[in-house]
C-alpha positions as CSV (number, residue, x, y, z in Angstrom):
1,M,129.0,33.6,-161.4
2,L,130.9,30.9,-163.4
3,S,128.5,27.8,-164.9
4,N,131.4,25.5,-164.4
5,K,133.3,25.5,-161.1
6,K,136.4,23.5,-161.6
7,V,139.8,25.0,-161.1
8,F,143.2,23.6,-161.9
9,I,145.9,24.8,-159.8
10,T,149.6,24.1,-159.8
11,G,152.0,24.6,-156.9
12,A,149.0,24.2,-154.6
13,S,151.1,23.4,-151.7
14,G,153.2,26.7,-151.4
15,G,152.2,29.8,-149.6
16,I,150.5,31.5,-152.6
17,G,149.3,28.2,-153.8
18,S,147.5,27.4,-150.7
19,A,146.0,31.0,-150.5
20,I,144.5,30.5,-154.0
21,C,143.3,27.2,-153.1
22,D,141.6,28.5,-150.1
23,K,140.0,31.1,-151.9
24,F,138.5,29.3,-154.8
25,L,137.4,26.5,-152.2
26,S,135.6,29.2,-150.2
27,K,133.8,30.2,-153.7
28,K,132.4,26.4,-154.0
29,F,135.0,25.4,-156.7
30,T,136.1,21.7,-157.2
31,L,140.0,21.8,-156.9
32,I,142.2,19.8,-159.3
33,L,145.5,20.4,-157.6
34,T,149.2,19.4,-158.7
35,S,152.4,19.0,-156.6
36,S,155.7,17.4,-157.0
37,S,155.7,14.8,-154.3
38,D,153.6,12.0,-152.6
39,E,154.2,13.8,-149.2
40,K,152.9,17.1,-150.7
41,I,150.0,15.5,-152.2
42,N,149.2,13.6,-149.1
43,N,149.2,16.9,-147.2
44,L,147.0,18.3,-149.9
45,K,144.7,15.5,-149.5
46,E,144.4,15.9,-145.6
47,K,143.6,19.6,-146.0
48,Y,141.0,19.6,-148.7
49,G,139.5,16.1,-148.4
50,N,138.2,13.6,-150.8
51,D,135.7,15.9,-152.7
52,N,138.6,17.3,-154.8
53,F,141.3,15.9,-157.1
54,Y,145.2,15.4,-156.7
55,Y,147.7,14.8,-159.3
56,K,151.5,14.2,-158.9
57,I,153.6,16.1,-161.7
58,D,157.2,16.8,-162.2
59,I,156.4,19.9,-164.1
60,S,160.2,20.1,-165.2
61,D,159.7,16.8,-167.2
62,Q,157.7,17.4,-170.5
63,N,156.8,13.8,-170.8
64,N,155.3,13.6,-167.3
65,I,153.3,16.7,-167.8
66,E,152.1,15.4,-171.0
67,S,151.1,12.2,-169.6
68,V,149.4,13.5,-166.6
69,T,147.6,16.4,-168.1
70,K,146.3,14.0,-170.7
71,D,144.4,12.3,-168.1
72,I,143.2,15.4,-166.4
73,S,142.1,16.9,-169.8
74,S,140.0,13.4,-170.4
75,T,138.6,13.3,-167.1
76,H,137.8,17.0,-166.3
77,K,136.5,18.2,-169.6
78,D,134.7,21.1,-167.7
79,I,137.9,22.7,-166.1
80,S,136.8,26.6,-166.1
81,V,139.8,28.1,-164.7
82,I,143.7,27.4,-165.0
83,V,146.2,28.9,-162.4
84,N,149.8,28.2,-163.3
85,N,151.5,29.0,-160.1
86,A,154.4,26.7,-159.6
87,G,157.7,27.8,-159.8
88,I,161.4,27.4,-158.5
89,T,164.5,29.4,-158.3
90,E,168.1,28.2,-159.0
91,D,170.0,31.4,-158.3
92,N,173.4,32.1,-159.4
93,L,175.3,34.8,-161.3
94,I,175.4,34.3,-164.9
95,F,179.1,33.5,-165.2
96,R,178.9,30.8,-162.5
97,M,175.3,29.5,-163.5
98,K,175.4,25.9,-164.9
99,A,173.3,24.9,-167.9
100,Q,171.3,22.5,-165.4
101,Q,170.6,25.4,-163.2
102,W,169.5,27.4,-166.5
103,N,167.5,24.4,-168.0
104,K,165.6,23.4,-164.6
105,V,164.4,26.8,-164.2
106,I,163.4,27.4,-167.7
107,N,161.7,24.0,-167.9
108,T,159.8,24.4,-164.8
109,N,158.6,28.0,-164.7
110,L,158.2,28.6,-168.4
111,N,157.6,25.5,-170.5
112,S,155.6,23.8,-168.1
113,N,152.9,26.4,-168.9
114,Y,153.1,25.7,-172.5
115,F,152.6,22.0,-172.0
116,I,149.8,22.6,-169.7
117,I,148.1,25.1,-171.6
118,K,148.3,23.2,-174.8
119,S,146.9,20.0,-173.2
120,L,144.0,21.8,-171.0
121,L,142.9,24.5,-173.7
122,P,141.0,22.4,-176.1
123,N,138.2,21.8,-173.6
124,M,137.9,25.4,-173.1
125,L,137.8,26.0,-176.8
126,A,135.1,23.4,-176.9
127,N,133.2,25.2,-174.1
128,R,133.7,28.5,-175.4
129,H,134.6,29.8,-171.9
130,G,137.6,29.8,-169.8
131,K,140.0,31.8,-167.7
132,I,143.9,31.4,-167.7
133,I,145.9,33.2,-164.9
134,G,149.7,32.7,-164.7
135,I,151.6,33.7,-161.5
136,S,154.9,35.9,-162.8
137,S,157.1,38.1,-160.7
138,V,157.8,41.7,-160.4
139,V,161.6,41.0,-161.3
140,A,160.2,39.9,-164.9
141,T,160.1,43.8,-165.4
142,T,162.8,45.0,-163.2
143,G,165.4,42.1,-163.4
144,N,167.3,41.0,-160.6
145,Q,171.1,40.3,-160.3
146,G,171.7,36.4,-159.7
147,Q,168.4,35.4,-161.2
148,S,168.8,35.6,-164.9
149,N,167.1,32.4,-165.2
150,Y,164.3,33.1,-163.1
151,V,163.9,36.3,-164.7
152,A,163.9,35.1,-168.3
153,S,161.4,32.5,-167.3
154,K,159.0,34.8,-165.9
155,S,159.4,37.6,-168.3
156,G,158.7,34.7,-171.1
157,M,155.4,33.9,-169.1
158,I,154.2,37.3,-170.0
159,G,155.1,37.1,-173.7
160,L,153.5,33.8,-173.8
161,Y,150.3,34.6,-172.2
162,K,149.6,37.9,-174.1
163,S,150.2,35.8,-177.4
164,I,147.7,33.0,-176.2
165,A,145.3,35.9,-175.2
166,L,145.3,37.2,-178.8
167,E,144.8,33.7,-180.0
168,V,141.7,32.7,-178.2
169,A,140.0,36.1,-177.3
170,R,137.3,35.6,-179.7
171,R,136.4,32.2,-177.9
172,N,135.4,33.8,-174.8
173,I,138.4,32.8,-173.2
174,N,140.5,35.4,-171.1
175,V,144.3,35.0,-170.4
176,N,146.2,37.4,-167.9
177,I,149.2,37.5,-165.8
178,V,149.5,38.3,-162.2
179,S,153.1,39.5,-161.0
180,P,153.5,39.6,-157.1
181,G,156.3,41.6,-155.7
182,F,157.6,40.6,-152.0
183,I,154.9,38.4,-150.5
184,Y,155.0,37.1,-146.9
185,T,156.0,33.5,-147.6
186,A,158.5,30.7,-146.5
187,M,161.0,32.4,-148.7
188,T,160.8,35.8,-147.3
189,D,160.6,34.3,-143.7
190,K,164.3,33.4,-144.4
191,L,165.5,36.8,-144.8
192,N,167.3,38.5,-142.0
193,D,166.3,41.9,-140.6
194,N,168.9,43.9,-142.7
195,Q,167.7,42.2,-145.9
196,K,163.9,42.8,-145.0
197,N,164.7,46.3,-144.3
198,E,166.5,46.9,-147.6
199,I,163.5,45.4,-149.4
200,L,161.1,47.4,-147.6
201,S,163.1,50.7,-148.4
202,K,162.0,50.2,-151.8
203,I,158.4,49.6,-151.5
204,P,156.3,52.8,-151.0
205,M,153.9,51.0,-148.8
206,Q,156.5,49.8,-146.3
207,K,155.3,46.5,-146.0
208,F,155.3,42.9,-147.8
209,G,152.2,41.6,-149.3
210,K,150.0,38.8,-148.1
211,S,149.5,35.5,-150.1
212,E,145.8,36.5,-150.0
213,D,146.4,39.9,-151.7
214,V,147.5,37.5,-154.7
215,A,144.8,35.1,-154.3
216,N,142.1,38.1,-154.4
217,L,143.5,39.3,-157.6
218,V,143.6,35.8,-159.2
219,Y,139.9,34.9,-158.1
220,F,138.8,38.4,-159.6
221,L,140.6,37.5,-162.9
222,S,138.7,34.0,-162.9
223,S,135.1,35.6,-162.3
224,D,132.6,37.3,-164.7
225,E,133.5,40.6,-163.3
226,S,136.8,40.6,-165.2
227,S,135.2,39.2,-168.6
228,Y,136.5,42.4,-170.5
229,I,140.0,42.0,-169.3
230,T,142.4,40.0,-171.2
231,G,146.4,40.1,-172.2
232,Q,147.2,41.9,-168.9
233,N,150.1,41.7,-166.4
234,F,148.9,42.8,-163.0
235,N,151.5,43.9,-160.6
236,I,150.7,43.7,-157.2
237,N,153.7,45.0,-155.2
238,G,152.9,47.9,-153.0
239,G,154.1,50.4,-155.3
240,M,157.6,48.7,-155.7
241,L,157.0,49.1,-159.5
242,M,154.9,51.6,-161.3
243,F,154.4,52.0,-165.1
């Protein structure tokens, strides 16, 4: 078991984020959660109670991230796990994509990881212990039409995390990526039957994954059982991508 049981999680109010929160809470972790709106923060407080901590962050805004994470870093020097889960999509074909769409997705999905890790990592270095896990996507490897900005951001995460893993490995800090395929979330609920069947035809297991499948892997990568694993990208996609 980990000696320090505080976990920092972004995107805590989404489907995968909620499952990750529930998993760590069941393992007696104190949750340090972020979300993008007052409404979502209030919903998290109602769900998880006053024994945990909540911060509103606009992770597309560098100044806001640096300000809030500075406070978190100072208040919670014993964070032992960082889970960067938050992400957005702004889909469009490349020749129609506006610069605003590109920049917003890159800032939110990729640049936020840099600012968050840079702010919270010094405490881990001082403690000589930590686990950092980023949530990427299967499309980071396969590509996906209409999502060049999203794919670029999620591919960039893989390179970023591998590089950080090399830099901090000697300080007993493990850095890994989890890349989900199609998981039952609010996004997949919007698909019609034809869209679902087309996707399922590409998945050998012939089913979508569950948010809990991702949460279980994230928790394993945060535990002492994964102490010799770092710099890896774990695909969890029912066989949709094998390499």
